[in-house]
C-alpha positions as CSV (number, residue, x, y, z in Angstrom):
1,X,103.6,113.3,133.7
2,X,106.4,111.3,132.0
3,X,107.1,111.5,128.3
4,X,109.7,110.0,126.0
5,X,111.8,111.6,123.2
6,X,111.3,109.9,119.8
7,X,113.6,110.7,116.9
8,X,113.1,109.6,113.3
9,X,116.5,110.3,111.6
10,X,116.7,110.8,107.8
11,X,119.4,111.9,105.5
12,X,117.7,115.1,104.7
13,X,115.6,116.0,107.8
14,X,115.0,114.8,111.3
15,X,111.6,114.5,112.9
16,X,111.5,114.4,116.6
17,X,108.6,114.2,119.1
18,X,107.5,114.0,122.7
19,X,105.4,110.8,123.0
20,X,103.1,110.0,125.8
21,X,102.5,106.5,127.3
22,X,99.5,105.9,124.9
23,X,101.9,106.6,122.0
24,X,100.4,109.9,121.0
25,X,102.9,112.6,119.9
26,X,102.2,115.6,122.0
27,X,104.8,117.9,120.4
28,X,106.8,117.5,117.2
29,X,109.7,119.4,115.6
30,X,111.4,118.9,112.2
31,X,114.9,120.2,111.4
32,X,117.4,119.7,108.6
33,X,119.9,117.0,109.1
34,X,123.3,118.5,110.0
35,X,126.5,117.1,108.5
36,X,130.2,117.7,108.8
37,X,132.4,116.5,105.9
38,X,129.4,114.5,104.7
39,X,128.9,112.7,108.0
40,X,125.8,113.3,110.1
41,X,126.6,114.7,113.5
42,X,125.5,112.6,116.5
43,X,125.6,115.7,118.6
44,X,122.6,117.0,116.8
45,X,120.5,114.2,118.2
46,X,121.6,115.0,121.7
47,X,120.7,118.6,121.1
48,X,117.3,117.6,120.0
49,X,116.7,115.7,123.1
50,X,117.7,118.8,125.1
51,X,115.2,120.8,123.1
52,X,112.4,118.3,123.7
53,X,113.2,118.1,127.4
54,X,112.9,121.8,127.6
55,X,109.5,121.8,126.0
56,X,108.4,118.9,128.2
57,X,109.3,121.0,131.3
58,X,106.8,123.7,130.0
59,X,104.1,121.0,130.1
60,X,105.0,120.0,133.6
61,X,106.6,116.8,132.4
62,X,110.0,115.1,132.2
63,X,111.6,113.0,129.5
64,X,112.3,109.6,130.8
65,X,113.6,107.7,127.8
66,X,114.7,108.0,124.2
67,X,114.1,106.0,121.0
68,X,115.8,106.7,117.6
69,X,115.0,105.3,114.2
70,X,117.9,105.1,111.7
71,X,118.1,104.1,108.1
72,X,120.6,101.4,107.0
73,X,121.8,98.2,108.7
74,X,120.9,98.6,112.3
75,X,121.5,96.1,115.2
76,X,119.0,97.3,117.7
77,X,119.9,94.6,120.3
78,X,123.5,95.9,120.4
79,X,122.6,99.6,119.7
80,X,125.0,99.7,116.8
81,X,124.5,101.2,113.3
82,X,126.4,98.8,111.1
83,X,126.2,100.8,108.0
84,X,124.2,103.6,106.5
85,X,125.3,105.3,103.3
86,X,122.8,108.2,103.7
87,X,124.4,109.2,107.0
88,X,128.0,108.3,106.5
89,X,128.1,105.9,109.5
90,X,129.8,102.5,109.8
91,X,129.9,100.4,113.0
92,X,128.8,103.4,115.1
93,X,127.8,102.6,118.7
94,X,125.0,105.1,118.6
95,X,123.2,103.9,121.8
96,X,126.4,104.1,123.8
97,X,127.1,107.6,122.4
98,X,123.7,109.0,123.1
99,X,123.3,107.4,126.6
100,X,126.6,109.1,127.5
101,X,125.2,112.5,126.4
102,X,121.6,112.2,127.6
103,X,121.8,109.8,130.6
104,X,118.5,108.3,129.4
105,X,117.6,104.7,128.8
106,X,117.2,104.3,125.1
107,X,116.8,102.0,122.2
108,X,117.6,102.4,118.5
109,X,115.9,100.7,115.5
110,X,115.9,100.5,111.8
111,X,113.6,103.2,110.4
112,X,111.3,100.9,108.4
113,X,111.2,98.2,111.1
114,X,110.4,101.0,113.6
115,X,107.6,102.3,111.4
116,X,106.4,98.8,111.0
117,X,106.4,98.3,114.8
118,X,104.1,101.3,115.0
119,X,101.7,100.0,112.3
120,X,101.7,96.6,114.0
121,X,100.9,98.1,117.4
122,X,98.6,101.0,116.9
123,X,98.2,101.2,113.1
124,X,96.8,99.2,110.2
125,X,97.8,95.8,111.6
126,X,96.6,95.9,115.2
127,X,95.7,92.5,116.6
128,X,97.4,90.6,113.9
129,X,100.2,88.1,114.8
130,X,101.6,87.7,111.3
131,X,102.0,90.9,109.3
132,X,104.3,92.7,106.9
133,X,104.9,96.5,106.5
134,X,106.5,97.7,103.3
135,X,107.5,101.3,102.4
136,X,107.6,102.3,98.7
137,X,109.5,105.5,98.2
138,X,113.0,106.4,97.0
139,X,113.9,103.0,98.3
140,X,112.0,99.9,99.3
141,X,112.2,98.0,102.6
142,X,110.0,95.9,104.8
143,X,109.4,94.9,108.4
144,X,107.8,91.6,109.5
145,X,105.9,90.3,112.5
146,X,106.0,86.5,112.7
147,X,103.9,84.7,115.3
148,X,103.8,87.9,117.3
149,X,107.6,88.5,117.2
150,X,109.5,91.1,115.3
151,X,111.9,89.7,112.8
152,X,115.3,91.5,112.9
153,X,118.1,89.0,112.2
154,X,120.7,91.2,113.7
155,X,119.6,94.1,111.6
156,X,119.7,92.4,108.2
157,X,116.0,91.3,107.8
158,X,113.6,93.2,105.6
159,X,115.8,94.3,102.7
160,X,113.1,93.3,100.2
161,X,114.1,96.1,97.9
162,X,117.1,94.0,97.0
163,X,115.1,90.8,96.2
164,X,115.9,90.0,92.6
165,X,112.8,90.3,90.5
166,X,114.4,90.6,87.1
167,X,117.7,88.7,86.8
168,X,118.5,90.3,83.5
169,X,117.5,93.8,84.6
170,X,119.3,97.0,85.4
171,X,122.2,97.1,87.8
172,X,121.1,98.2,91.3
173,X,123.0,100.6,93.5
174,X,123.8,97.6,95.7
175,X,125.8,96.0,92.8
176,X,123.3,93.3,92.0
177,X,121.2,93.1,88.9
178,X,117.4,93.3,88.7
179,X,116.6,94.2,92.3
180,X,113.0,95.2,93.1
181,X,114.2,98.8,93.6
182,X,115.3,99.0,90.0
183,X,111.7,98.6,88.9
184,X,109.3,99.6,91.6
185,X,110.9,102.4,93.7
186,X,109.7,105.9,93.0
187,X,113.1,106.9,91.6
188,X,113.1,103.9,89.3
189,X,109.7,104.6,87.9
190,X,110.6,108.1,87.0
191,X,114.0,107.0,85.6
192,X,112.6,104.2,83.5
193,X,109.9,106.4,82.0
194,X,112.6,109.0,81.1
195,X,114.7,106.3,79.5
196,X,111.9,104.7,77.5
197,X,110.0,107.8,76.5
198,X,113.0,110.0,76.0
199,X,111.3,112.7,78.0
200,X,112.2,113.6,81.6
201,X,109.5,113.6,84.3
202,X,109.4,115.2,87.7
203,X,108.8,112.0,89.6
204,X,106.7,108.8,89.9
205,X,103.5,110.9,90.5
206,X,103.9,112.4,87.0
207,X,104.2,108.9,85.5
208,X,101.0,107.9,87.2
209,X,99.3,111.0,85.9
210,X,100.4,110.2,82.4
211,X,99.3,106.6,82.7
212,X,95.8,107.7,83.7
213,X,95.8,110.0,80.7
214,X,96.5,107.1,78.4
215,X,100.3,107.2,77.9
216,X,101.3,103.7,76.8
217,X,104.9,104.1,78.0
218,X,103.8,105.1,81.5
219,X,101.4,102.1,81.5
220,X,104.3,99.8,80.7
221,X,106.5,101.3,83.4
222,X,103.7,101.1,86.0
223,X,102.7,97.5,85.0
224,X,106.4,96.4,85.3
225,X,106.5,97.9,88.8
226,X,103.3,96.1,89.8
227,X,104.7,92.9,88.5
228,X,107.9,93.2,90.3
229,X,106.1,94.1,93.5
230,X,103.9,91.0,93.1
231,X,106.9,88.8,92.6
232,X,108.6,90.1,95.8
233,X,105.4,89.9,97.8
234,X,104.8,86.3,96.6
235,X,108.2,85.4,98.0
236,X,107.2,87.0,101.3
237,X,103.9,85.2,101.4
238,X,105.4,81.8,100.6
239,X,108.1,82.2,103.3
240,X,106.3,84.1,106.1
241,X,102.6,83.9,105.4
242,X,101.5,87.4,106.6
243,X,97.8,87.8,107.3
244,X,98.0,91.5,106.2
245,X,100.5,93.5,104.2
246,X,100.6,97.2,105.1
247,X,102.1,99.5,102.4
248,X,103.3,103.0,103.1
249,X,105.6,105.6,101.6
250,X,105.1,108.1,98.9
251,X,103.9,105.6,96.2
252,X,101.1,104.4,98.5
253,X,99.5,107.8,98.0
254,X,98.6,106.6,94.5
255,X,95.7,104.7,96.3
256,X,93.7,102.2,94.3
257,X,95.9,102.8,91.2
258,X,98.5,100.9,93.2
259,X,96.4,98.7,95.5
260,X,93.8,97.4,93.0
261,X,96.2,95.9,90.4
262,X,98.7,94.8,93.1
263,X,96.0,92.8,94.9
264,X,94.8,91.2,91.7
265,X,98.3,90.4,90.5
266,X,99.3,88.8,93.8
267,X,96.1,86.8,94.1
268,X,96.7,85.4,90.6
269,X,100.1,84.0,91.8
270,X,98.9,82.3,95.0
271,X,97.3,78.8,95.2
272,X,97.1,77.1,98.6
273,X,98.9,79.9,100.4
274,X,97.3,82.2,103.0
275,X,96.0,85.2,101.1
276,X,96.9,88.4,102.9
277,X,94.9,91.6,102.9
278,X,96.8,94.4,101.3
279,X,96.0,97.7,103.0
280,X,97.4,101.3,103.1
281,X,99.4,102.4,106.2
282,X,97.4,104.2,108.8
283,X,100.0,106.4,110.5
284,X,101.6,108.1,107.6
285,X,104.5,110.4,108.4
286,X,104.0,109.8,112.2
287,X,104.9,106.1,112.0
288,X,108.7,106.7,112.6
289,X,108.2,108.8,115.7
290,X,105.4,106.6,117.1
291,X,107.6,103.5,116.7
292,X,110.6,105.3,118.2
293,X,108.4,106.3,121.1
294,X,107.5,102.7,121.6
295,X,111.2,101.7,121.6
296,X,111.8,104.4,124.2
297,X,109.0,103.2,126.5
298,X,110.4,99.7,126.2
299,X,113.8,101.1,127.3
300,X,112.1,102.8,130.3
301,X,110.5,99.6,131.4
302,X,113.7,97.7,131.2
303,X,115.8,100.3,133.0
């Protein structure tokens, strides 16, 4: 039996898995991300492949390919990580470095586009030729399927978190003013509540809880986030006409508190446009590894 190694690389932790040809993770591990002088060590990824290969051997299997999902600006076609602040990398030829260490055919991809690929293939958007996947967490990003093709644009597509939804709003970490992330990311929701109420909260979940308990400031912050999301999604619908919008990430766990008003707000802004279904992601925390596994199997077929 052949398996592939799939790695979902984050700034804090790394999730890795052995994935079978049906894209089922058969063994997973999670380890803290290792750094030296603030820069994530590529060697750790090669070591994880060795660990997974050892476990595959106990199953009577061999690892035949590798896929890695990485945050930041990622050129999957060239196998180069252009920039990722979380990892300390710039213009890193990651595929070349890992192929030299592992001798495996491999592909790399942007973490959100890789998660989107999983949702498009075996998740909430199966069978759809035009779809959007968006993660709502500490940051916000998206992946698109257009007429059955993944939209990558050399690694620059999908940065919807930096669509300007409030031109007079707060300065974003990217340097622009009023980006979607300044209103609708989990970090922004907690920060805005603290600023407006003068009382710190532990996170966006606490803001939701206070809103449901009748807190007017929490309601304002949440409504502003919904409005900003609807503005960004309207742009996506006008330009790319997805049939379904899949939403994942920590904020998606709010359920209908998020999905109900977001569906209504978006519907009120559309006229002749195709009206997409807005649904929660199906694969949860496994999306990154499943998508990386899919990249690995593609690399195996191309080898």
